[in-house]
C-alpha positions in Angstrom: 95.1 144.6 150.9 94.4 141.3 148.9 97.2 140.0 146.6 96.6 138.4 143.3 97.2 134.5 143.5 99.6 133.6 140.5 99.6 129.9 141.3 96.5 127.7 142.1 97.5 125.9 145.4 94.0 124.8 146.3 94.6 121.2 145.0 97.1 118.7 146.4 99.4 116.6 144.4 97.0 113.6 144.9 94.2 115.7 143.2 96.7 116.5 140.3 97.4 112.7 140.0 93.7 112.3 139.6 93.5 114.9 137.1 96.4 113.1 135.2 94.5 109.8 135.5 91.5 111.3 133.8 93.7 112.6 131.0 95.4 109.2 130.5 92.0 107.6 130.4 90.9 110.0 127.7 94.0 109.3 125.8 93.3 105.4 125.9 89.6 105.8 125.0 90.6 108.0 122.1 93.3 105.8 120.8 90.9 102.8 121.1 88.3 104.5 118.9 90.9 105.7 116.5 92.3 102.2 116.0 88.9 100.9 115.1 88.6 103.6 112.6 92.1 102.9 111.2 91.2 99.2 110.8 88.3 100.4 108.6 90.8 102.6 106.6 89.4 105.9 107.7 91.3 109.1 107.3 90.9 110.1 111.0 92.8 107.4 112.9 94.5 106.8 116.1 96.6 109.9 116.5 93.5 112.2 115.4 91.1 110.6 117.7 93.6 110.4 120.6 94.6 114.1 120.3 90.9 115.3 120.1 89.9 113.0 123.1 92.6 114.0 125.3 92.4 117.8 124.6 88.7 117.7 125.3 89.4 116.1 128.7 92.0 118.8 129.3 89.8 121.7 128.4 87.0 120.1 130.6 89.5 119.8 133.7 90.5 123.5 133.0 86.8 124.7 132.7 85.8 122.7 135.9 88.9 123.3 138.1 91.1 126.1 136.5 89.4 128.9 138.1 89.5 128.1 141.8 91.7 131.0 142.5 88.9 133.5 141.4 86.8 132.7 144.6 87.3 134.2 148.1 89.6 137.1 148.8 91.3 136.9 145.6 88.3 138.0 143.7 88.6 141.4 145.3 91.9 142.0 143.6 90.5 141.4 140.1 88.6 144.3 139.0 85.5 143.5 137.0 85.6 139.7 137.7 82.6 139.7 140.1 79.4 138.7 138.4 81.2 137.4 135.2 82.0 133.9 134.0 85.7 133.6 133.3 85.3 130.3 131.4 83.5 132.1 128.6 86.8 133.4 127.0 88.3 129.9 127.2 85.3 128.6 125.3 85.7 131.3 122.6 89.5 130.2 122.3 88.3 126.6 121.5 85.8 127.8 118.9 88.2 130.3 117.3 91.1 127.8 116.8 88.9 125.4 114.9 89.2 127.9 112.1 93.0 127.5 112.1 92.4 123.7 112.1 90.3 124.0 109.0 93.0 126.0 107.3 95.5 123.2 107.4 93.0 120.3 106.1 93.1 119.9 102.4 91.5 117.4 100.1 93.5 115.9 97.3 91.6 113.3 95.1 90.4 110.7 97.5 92.8 111.6 100.1 92.4 114.0 103.1 95.5 115.5 104.6 96.1 117.5 107.8 93.7 116.0 110.3 96.1 115.2 112.8 97.8 118.6 112.4 94.4 120.2 112.9 93.8 118.1 116.1 97.3 119.0 117.3 96.3 122.7 117.0 93.2 122.2 119.0 95.2 120.3 121.7 97.7 123.1 121.7 95.0 125.6 122.4 93.9 123.4 125.3 97.2 123.3 126.7 97.5 127.1 126.4 94.4 127.5 128.4 95.6 125.2 131.1 98.8 127.1 131.5 97.1 130.5 131.4 94.7 129.5 134.0 97.5 128.4 136.3 97.3 124.7 135.9 101.0 124.4 135.2 101.2 120.8 136.0 98.3 119.7 133.7 99.5 121.9 131.0 103.1 120.5 130.9 101.9 117.0 131.7 99.6 117.2 128.5 102.5 118.5 126.4 104.8 115.8 127.4 102.1 113.0 126.9 100.9 114.3 123.5 104.5 114.7 122.2 105.4 111.2 123.4 102.4 109.6 121.9 102.9 111.3 118.5 106.6 110.2 118.4 105.7 106.6 119.4 102.7 106.1 117.1 104.5 107.7 114.3 107.1 105.0 114.3 104.3 102.6 113.4 103.0 104.3 110.4 101.1 101.3 109.3 98.6 102.0 112.1 97.6 105.2 111.1 98.6 105.8 107.5 96.1 105.4 104.8 97.2 105.2 101.2 94.8 105.4 98.0 95.8 104.1 94.7 94.3 104.1 91.3 94.8 100.8 89.6 94.3 100.4 85.8 94.9 97.1 84.0 93.6 95.1 81.1 93.4 91.2 81.5 91.8 88.2 80.2 88.1 88.2 81.3 87.4 85.1 83.2 85.2 84.2 86.1 88.2 82.7 88.0 89.9 86.1 87.8 87.1 88.0 89.3 86.9 85.7 92.2 90.7 85.7 92.7 90.8 89.5 92.4 88.4 90.0 95.3 90.2 87.6 97.4 93.6 89.2 96.7 92.4 92.7 97.7 90.7 91.2 100.8 94.0 89.6 101.7 95.7 92.9 101.3 93.2 94.6 103.6 92.3 97.0 100.7 89.0 98.7 100.5 87.7 99.4 97.0 86.4 102.9 96.7 85.5 103.2 93.1 85.3 100.5 90.5 84.7 100.6 86.8 85.0 97.6 84.3 84.9 97.8 80.6 84.5 94.5 78.7 86.2 94.3 75.2 85.2 92.4 72.3 88.4 90.3 72.2 87.8 88.6 75.5 89.7 91.1 77.6 88.5 93.5 80.3 89.8 96.8 81.5 89.6 97.5 85.3 89.8 100.9 86.8 90.0 100.6 90.7 90.4 103.0 93.3 91.5 101.2 96.4 92.5 102.5 99.9 95.2 100.4 101.9 97.0 100.9 105.1 100.4 100.0 103.6 102.2 100.8 100.2 101.2 98.5 97.3 103.9 96.4 95.8 103.5 96.6 92.1 105.7 93.5 91.2 103.7 91.5 93.5 100.4 92.6 92.0 101.7 92.1 88.4 102.6 88.5 89.5 99.2 88.0 90.7 97.6 89.2 87.5 99.8 87.1 85.2 99.2 83.8 87.0 95.6 83.7 85.8 96.1 84.8 82.2 97.5 87.3 79.8 97.9 90.9 81.0 97.9 93.6 78.1 98.7 96.5 80.4 99.0 97.6 84.1 99.4 101.1 85.8 99.3 102.3 89.4 99.1 105.8 90.6 99.2 107.1 94.0 96.3 109.8 94.5 98.0 111.0 97.8 100.8 112.9 96.1 
């Protein structure tokens, strides 16, 4: 009588090492794409792309190699398996967990929160599939790598944190100020999302700017920049991420 095989021993440690190399390559590629997105001040940055890419690689490895124990004599011990595709259930898990990910993403003004958490949920589903299919090494390896990458990258929040601010100020309307304002925002790596200017009859102009930056704005420095070119009637700064 055949016995159920609880641990996949069809692969050598060398093959598991090759699986790990694929996983690490996916992490590197995802992080590379995410870094480029972060430099362009997009919400989905390094961590989000890294997790999605490495989780997809993990699920692909599981789908391709995680059901080797269902062939041969072990198939006879699993009633109802013959003629069925065991990977179909894993595919439905990936689709189903997407709804959970959508539930943790929310929109607040011009800011989007929860993308990394949603990607983490999806990656966790991939890890669960790996462990459930008997790929203990890949499941544990993925858990360690994702956790370490999250902790390390989280220390460098400027890489992956986007802040959105609403700036409202009234200053003297001069051509020099317009040019210096654009240069100042460019030097601060700030992207203008929305811009409204109202010109007053007394020679002043009221600016309403929504800008996106990868660091916290320093109001005292911005105030010093405004006052060096002329009189400032008013200045307010509001974060739309809160």
